[in-house]
C-alpha positions as CSV (number, residue, x, y, z in Angstrom):
1,M,-4.1,1.0,41.2
2,G,-0.4,0.6,40.4
3,T,1.8,2.5,37.9
4,L,0.6,2.6,34.3
5,R,3.5,1.6,32.1
6,I,3.2,2.3,28.4
7,R,6.1,1.1,26.2
8,S,7.9,3.9,24.4
9,R,6.3,4.9,21.1
10,H,9.7,6.2,19.9
11,Q,11.5,3.0,18.9
12,P,14.3,3.7,16.4
13,Y,14.0,0.5,14.4
14,E,10.2,0.9,14.0
15,I,10.6,4.5,13.0
16,A,13.3,3.6,10.4
17,V,11.1,0.9,8.9
18,L,8.0,3.1,8.9
19,A,10.0,5.9,7.2
20,A,11.4,3.6,4.6
21,A,8.1,2.0,3.7
22,P,6.4,5.0,2.0
23,L,9.6,5.9,0.3
24,C,9.8,2.4,-1.2
25,G,6.1,2.5,-2.2
26,I,6.4,5.9,-3.9
27,L,9.6,4.9,-5.7
28,M,8.0,1.7,-7.1
29,M,4.9,3.6,-8.2
30,T,6.7,6.6,-9.8
31,L,9.6,4.7,-11.4
32,D,7.3,1.8,-12.3
33,V,9.9,-0.6,-11.0
34,R,9.1,-3.6,-8.9
35,P,11.1,-6.6,-7.7
36,T,10.9,-9.5,-10.1
37,S,9.4,-11.8,-7.5
38,V,6.5,-9.3,-7.0
39,Q,5.9,-8.9,-10.7
40,T,5.9,-12.6,-11.3
41,S,3.9,-13.8,-8.3
42,M,1.3,-11.0,-7.8
43,P,-1.3,-9.8,-10.2
44,G,-1.2,-6.2,-11.2
45,P,-4.0,-4.9,-8.9
46,I,-2.3,-6.7,-6.0
47,Q,1.0,-5.1,-6.8
48,V,-0.6,-1.6,-6.7
49,A,-2.4,-2.5,-3.4
50,W,0.9,-3.6,-2.0
51,E,2.6,-0.4,-3.0
52,L,-0.2,1.7,-1.7
53,G,-0.1,-0.4,1.5
54,L,3.6,0.5,2.0
55,I,2.7,4.2,1.7
56,A,-0.3,4.0,4.0
57,V,1.6,2.0,6.6
58,G,4.5,4.4,6.8
59,V,2.4,7.6,6.9
60,G,-0.1,6.1,9.3
61,G,2.5,4.6,11.6
62,L,4.5,7.8,11.8
63,L,1.4,9.8,12.3
64,G,0.4,7.5,15.2
65,I,3.8,7.8,16.8
66,L,3.8,11.6,16.5
67,W,0.1,12.0,17.4
68,P,-0.3,15.1,19.5
69,G,-3.8,14.2,20.9
70,R,-5.1,11.3,22.8
71,L,-2.6,8.5,23.5
72,S,-5.1,5.9,22.7
73,T,-5.7,7.4,19.2
74,G,-2.0,7.5,18.5
75,L,-1.5,3.9,19.7
76,G,-4.5,2.8,17.6
77,L,-3.0,4.3,14.4
78,E,0.3,2.8,15.2
79,L,-1.3,-0.6,15.9
80,A,-3.1,-0.6,12.6
81,S,0.0,0.3,10.7
82,V,2.3,-2.3,12.2
83,L,-0.3,-5.0,11.7
84,V,-0.6,-4.1,8.0
85,L,3.2,-3.8,7.8
86,G,3.5,-7.3,9.2
87,T,1.0,-8.6,6.7
88,I,2.6,-7.0,3.6
89,T,6.1,-7.8,4.5
90,G,5.1,-11.4,5.1
91,M,3.4,-11.4,1.7
92,Y,6.6,-10.1,0.1
93,A,8.7,-12.8,1.9
94,V,6.5,-15.5,0.6
95,A,6.7,-14.0,-3.0
96,V,10.5,-14.0,-2.7
97,L,10.7,-17.6,-1.5
98,V,8.2,-18.9,-4.1
99,M,10.0,-17.3,-6.9
100,S,13.7,-17.8,-5.9
101,G,13.6,-20.9,-3.7
102,R,16.6,-21.7,-1.6
103,S,18.7,-18.9,-3.1
104,S,16.4,-16.4,-1.4
105,I,16.5,-17.8,2.1
106,V,18.8,-15.0,3.4
107,A,16.7,-12.2,1.9
108,A,13.4,-13.8,2.9
109,S,14.7,-14.3,6.4
110,F,15.6,-10.7,6.7
111,V,12.2,-9.6,5.5
112,M,10.5,-12.0,7.8
113,A,12.4,-10.4,10.7
114,V,10.5,-7.2,9.8
115,T,7.3,-9.2,9.8
116,V,8.0,-10.8,13.2
117,G,9.1,-7.4,14.6
118,S,5.9,-5.7,13.4
119,L,3.6,-8.4,14.8
120,W,5.6,-8.3,18.1
121,R,5.2,-4.5,18.3
122,A,1.5,-4.9,17.5
123,A,1.1,-7.3,20.5
124,Q,2.9,-4.8,22.7
125,I,0.6,-2.0,21.6
126,A,-2.5,-4.1,22.1
127,I,-1.3,-4.8,25.7
128,D,-0.7,-1.1,26.3
129,L,-4.1,-0.2,25.0
130,R,-5.7,-2.8,27.3
131,R,-3.7,-1.4,30.2
132,L,-4.8,2.1,29.3
133,A,-8.4,1.1,29.1
134,R,-8.2,-0.6,32.5
135,A,-6.6,2.6,34.0
136,C,-9.3,4.7,32.6
137,E,-11.9,2.6,34.5
138,F,-10.3,3.8,37.8
139,V,-10.0,7.5,36.9
140,T,-13.0,9.8,36.9
141,Y,-13.6,12.4,34.1
142,E,-13.0,15.2,36.6
143,Q,-9.6,13.7,37.5
144,L,-8.7,13.5,33.8
145,Q,-9.7,17.2,33.3
146,A,-7.6,18.2,36.3
147,G,-4.6,16.3,35.0
148,V,-4.4,13.7,37.8
149,T,-2.6,10.5,36.7
């Protein structure tokens, strides 16, 4: 068996986006302020779900990155969070484009970069989880208990 390589879970851009997401969700909920594109294009319950999604994504993703226990659990939390982040940022980019058309291409492109980055990170995590599962097939329980890598 070769060397097991897991990509760093401490990526500054990902951490910054995951830290900003719950802040944005909480501010929108407490101040009762939403972007016009969201208010116009999404029904009320979807808006609330979107805001709660931002909060859950940020908290879940940061929890996964900082998870002190099993690596696979932390990666799983991070994977779920970046998948949902990719979904809800894509949803927002579509809302911006639908409501503002050509004048929103720059803003929508920037938000879509977060979507693409999130889905890219999700693919990396999925590969890492697969590598981890394969590595566990070659290591016995006794070796894990003894700390052999």
